[in-house]
LOLOSE-22844 format. One record per residue (C-alpha): residue number from 0; residue in one letter; x, y, z. Coordinates in steps of 0.001 Angstrom, whole numbers, plus 524288, in hexadecimal, padded with zeros to 5 digits. Layout:
# residues N
NUM / a / X / Y / Z
...
This chain:
# residues 204
0 / x / B77FA / 0B9A4 / BD81E
1 / x / B6CE3 / 0C040 / BD65C
2 / x / B617E / 0C247 / BE0B0
3 / x / B52CD / 0C385 / BDAF3
4 / x / B4ACE / 0CD44 / BE1E8
5 / x / B409E / 0C3C4 / BE84A
6 / x / B31BA / 0C9D5 / BE30D
7 / x / B26DF / 0C398 / BEB7C
8 / x / B1949 / 0C42C / BEAF4
9 / x / B188B / 0C88B / BDC6E
10 / x / B0FCC / 0C1D2 / BD35D
11 / x / B1888 / 0BF04 / BC5B3
12 / x / B0D29 / 0C1A4 / BBE3E
13 / x / B0B4B / 0CF3B / BC3EE
14 / x / B195F / 0D135 / BC36C
15 / x / B1943 / 0CEB2 / BB547
16 / x / B0ED5 / 0D675 / BB184
17 / x / B155C / 0E2BB / BB9A0
18 / x / B218E / 0DF93 / BB231
19 / x / B1A52 / 0DE81 / BA4F5
20 / x / B137E / 0EAE9 / BA66F
21 / x / B21A8 / 0F16E / BA90C
22 / x / B239E / 0F0E8 / BB783
23 / x / B317D / 0F1A4 / BB84D
24 / x / B3186 / 0F02D / BC680
25 / x / B2B44 / 0E255 / BC5C0
26 / x / B347D / 0E00B / BBAB2
27 / x / B3E90 / 0E0E5 / BC422
28 / x / B3832 / 0D781 / BCDB1
29 / x / B3706 / 0CD3B / BC318
30 / x / B4538 / 0D034 / BBF73
31 / x / B49ED / 0CD48 / BCD85
32 / x / B4142 / 0C195 / BCE76
33 / x / B4721 / 0BBBB / BC22F
34 / x / B53C6 / 0C0C7 / BC0F0
35 / x / B5CE2 / 0B52C / BC806
36 / x / B544A / 0AB65 / BC21B
37 / x / B560B / 0AE98 / BB404
38 / x / B6539 / 0B205 / BB72B
39 / x / B6794 / 0A3A8 / BBC4F
40 / x / B613F / 09D12 / BB118
41 / x / B6809 / 0A6ED / BA651
42 / x / B75A9 / 0A533 / BAC93
43 / x / B74EB / 0952F / BAC3F
44 / x / B7647 / 0969E / B9D7D
45 / x / B7FFC / 0A320 / B9BEF
46 / x / B879A / 0A07C / BA859
47 / x / B8AD0 / 0AFBE / BA5A0
48 / x / B8721 / 0BA0F / BAF95
49 / x / B8870 / 0C447 / BA3DE
50 / x / B7F17 / 0BC90 / B9B6B
51 / x / B75D4 / 0B902 / BA53B
52 / x / B74C0 / 0C5EE / BA8FB
53 / x / B7274 / 0CAC8 / B9B8F
54 / x / B6840 / 0C013 / B9855
55 / x / B6046 / 0C28D / BA4AB
56 / x / B6022 / 0D128 / BA37C
57 / x / B5B5B / 0CF81 / B9621
58 / x / B4FA9 / 0C66C / B99F3
59 / x / B4B10 / 0CDF6 / BA480
60 / x / B4CF0 / 0DA21 / B9A28
61 / x / B441C / 0D2C5 / B9028
62 / x / B3A0D / 0CFE0 / B9A21
63 / x / B3A7C / 0DDE0 / B9D03
64 / x / B3830 / 0E1CD / B8E49
65 / x / B2E67 / 0D817 / B8C73
66 / x / B26DA / 0DAFE / B9A69
67 / x / B1A61 / 0DA88 / B9351
68 / x / B1B79 / 0CB4A / B8F5E
69 / x / B1AF6 / 0C9A2 / B9EDB
70 / x / B0C44 / 0CA9F / B9FE5
71 / x / B0C89 / 0BD75 / B9871
72 / x / B1719 / 0B790 / BA1C7
73 / x / B1204 / 0ABDE / BA9A9
74 / x / B1E96 / 0A965 / BAE37
75 / x / B28A9 / 0B2D8 / BB093
76 / x / B345F / 0A86F / BB3F3
77 / x / B30BA / 0A1C7 / BA7F6
78 / x / B308E / 0AE2A / B9F1E
79 / x / B3D25 / 0B360 / BA46C
80 / x / B4423 / 0A673 / BA186
81 / x / B3F0B / 0A701 / B9477
82 / x / B4462 / 0B2DA / B9108
83 / x / B52E0 / 0B140 / B979A
84 / x / B52A1 / 0A37A / B9117
85 / x / B5070 / 0A994 / B8276
86 / x / B5B90 / 0B478 / B8700
87 / x / B6381 / 0A9E2 / B8B45
88 / x / B62E0 / 0A1F4 / B7FBB
89 / x / B645A / 0AF6C / B7715
90 / x / B7163 / 0B057 / B7EF2
91 / x / B763D / 0A35C / B7C33
92 / x / B7498 / 0A304 / B6ECC
93 / x / B7B2F / 0ADB8 / B6CA2
94 / x / B8581 / 0AA65 / B7557
95 / x / B8511 / 09CB7 / B6C2E
96 / x / B874F / 0A4A5 / B5EFA
97 / x / B9154 / 0AE49 / B656F
98 / x / B9A0D / 0A189 / B69C4
99 / x / B990D / 09BAE / B5C05
100 / x / B9DF9 / 0A81F / B55CB
101 / x / BA7D0 / 0A9C1 / B5EF6
102 / x / BADD2 / 09C5C / B5E47
103 / x / BAEEF / 09DD1 / B5079
104 / x / BB6D2 / 0A98E / B52FC
105 / x / BBFD1 / 0A0BA / B596D
106 / x / BC294 / 0AB7B / B64CD
107 / x / BCC15 / 0A241 / B6B90
108 / x / BD483 / 09E9A / B5FFE
109 / x / BE2F7 / 0A4BE / B6071
110 / x / BE084 / 0ABAD / B5352
111 / x / BD337 / 0B27E / B57F2
112 / x / BCF7C / 0C0B1 / B59FC
113 / x / BD153 / 0C5FD / B66AB
114 / x / BC562 / 0C027 / B706A
115 / x / BBF03 / 0CDA9 / B7167
116 / x / BC07C / 0D24B / B64FB
117 / x / BBAF7 / 0C527 / B5F75
118 / x / BAFEC / 0C7CA / B686D
119 / x / BAD00 / 0D649 / B6369
120 / x / BAE8C / 0D067 / B5474
121 / x / BA3BE / 0C62F / B5687
122 / x / B9B1B / 0CE5A / B5F4C
123 / x / B99EE / 0D927 / B5367
124 / x / B99A3 / 0CC7D / B4A68
125 / x / B8ED0 / 0C536 / B5177
126 / x / B8746 / 0D17A / B5357
127 / x / B87AB / 0D417 / B443C
128 / x / B82B0 / 0C4C5 / B42DE
129 / x / B76E8 / 0C7D5 / B4B85
130 / x / B72DE / 0D479 / B429A
131 / x / B73DC / 0CC7C / B3722
132 / x / B6A32 / 0C189 / B3CD1
133 / x / B6209 / 0CB78 / B4135
134 / x / B5EE3 / 0CF49 / B3397
135 / x / B5B63 / 0C15C / B2E75
136 / x / B4D18 / 0C034 / B2BF8
137 / x / B4694 / 0B9B8 / B3891
138 / x / B4614 / 0AB98 / B348E
139 / x / B5334 / 0AC34 / B2E35
140 / x / B5794 / 0B392 / B3A19
141 / x / B52ED / 0A7FC / B4155
142 / x / B57D9 / 09DA9 / B3B53
143 / x / B66B2 / 0A4B8 / B3ADC
144 / x / B64C9 / 0A5C0 / B4AF6
145 / x / B604A / 09748 / B4BC3
146 / x / B6B5A / 092C4 / B43ED
147 / x / B7754 / 09A7D / B4A06
148 / x / B72B8 / 09FA4 / B570B
149 / x / B6A69 / 09474 / B5B7B
150 / x / B742C / 087F6 / B5439
151 / x / B6926 / 08324 / B4EBA
152 / x / B6ABC / 07AB2 / B4201
153 / x / B624A / 07BCA / B34FC
154 / x / B5AF0 / 06FEB / B37A2
155 / x / B57DB / 07629 / B45E7
156 / x / B5441 / 081D2 / B41BB
157 / x / B4B7C / 07C53 / B36EC
158 / x / B449A / 07491 / B4010
159 / x / B4165 / 07F9A / B4939
160 / x / B3DA8 / 08998 / B3F9F
161 / x / B348F / 07E1D / B38E1
162 / x / B3B37 / 080F3 / B2B46
163 / x / B44EB / 07A1C / B2083
164 / x / B5386 / 078C5 / B23D7
165 / x / B53B5 / 07D91 / B15E9
166 / x / B4CFB / 08AB2 / B1A1E
167 / x / B54EC / 08C4A / B2638
168 / x / B61D0 / 08AC5 / B1E40
169 / x / B5D2C / 0949A / B1562
170 / x / B589D / 09D95 / B2030
171 / x / B65EB / 09C29 / B26CD
172 / x / B6ED0 / 09EB6 / B1D10
173 / x / B675A / 0AAD0 / B177F
174 / x / B6875 / 0AFC2 / B230E
175 / x / B773A / 0AD2F / B2541
176 / x / B79CF / 0B34C / B16FD
177 / x / B73E7 / 0BF3C / B1C51
178 / x / B7B28 / 0BF47 / B2946
179 / x / B8814 / 0BCBB / B206A
180 / x / B8459 / 0CA7B / B17C5
181 / x / B816C / 0D177 / B24D3
182 / x / B8DCE / 0CD0E / B2AB9
183 / x / B952D / 0D138 / B1E76
184 / x / B8F7A / 0DE4F / B1D3F
185 / x / B95ED / 0DF55 / B2B59
186 / x / BA324 / 0DA93 / B2620
187 / x / BAA0C / 0E325 / B2FE2
188 / x / BADA2 / 0D805 / B3814
189 / x / BB943 / 0D069 / B35F4
190 / x / BB7DB / 0C58B / B2B33
191 / x / BBC0A / 0BB27 / B332E
192 / x / BB107 / 0BC9C / B3CEF
193 / x / BA865 / 0BDCD / B31C7
194 / x / BAD08 / 0B129 / B2BFE
195 / x / BAB56 / 0A869 / B3861
196 / x / B9DDC / 0AEA2 / B3CB5
197 / x / B9917 / 0AC49 / B2EAA
198 / x / B9CF5 / 09E4A / B2F43
199 / x / B94F7 / 09CDC / B3B9E
200 / x / B8975 / 0A224 / B35B7
201 / x / B8AF3 / 09B07 / B2986
202 / x / B8C7F / 08DC9 / B2F25
203 / x / B8261 / 082A4 / B309F
C-alpha cells in the first residue's frame, strides 16, 4: 500500500499554475497527492499491479508533457481521472483485440504451438496489423478501429458517424483490403497465422 504525502495549505490553482510553468517540485507534490487515488481507481478494472503501474505512470507522464494545459483546469481530480480513464480504455480495448486473436490461435489445444512461441508470433503479427491500420486515411482508419477494436457493428458505426451503412461498409472493406496487402507484403510470418488473422479481419 502506498502512502501519499499530505500537502497542506497549498491552493490547487496556484499549484497547477506552478506546474504549468515547469515547476517539477510542484509537479511532485501533485503526483504525491493523487497517486494513491488514481492507483486504486485503475486497479479496480485491471486487477493487475503491473498494468495498473503502467497506466498510472503514463497518466502522470502525459500530464507533465501537456502541463501547459493545466492553467485551464478547474478541478485537477476530474482532469487526472479523465486522463487515466482514457488510457485505461485504450488498454482494455487492446486486450480485447489481443484476446480475440489469441483465442483463434487456440493456444490451449493439443496441436497448437508452444505458448511462448505463439505469443512471439502473435506479437510480431499484431504489430504489423497496427502498422497497417496507421497507414489508412483518417476516416477509414476510424471506421476500421471502431469495427475491429471497439467491436461495433456496421449499423452502430453508421449511426455514430452519421453516415450511411453502405458508406461504412465500403470504407471498412477498402481498409481491410489495404491491410491484407500490407500483410502479404510482410509474408515472412507463418501462413497458418496469416490465414487465421485474415479471417478475423474480414469478418462481419
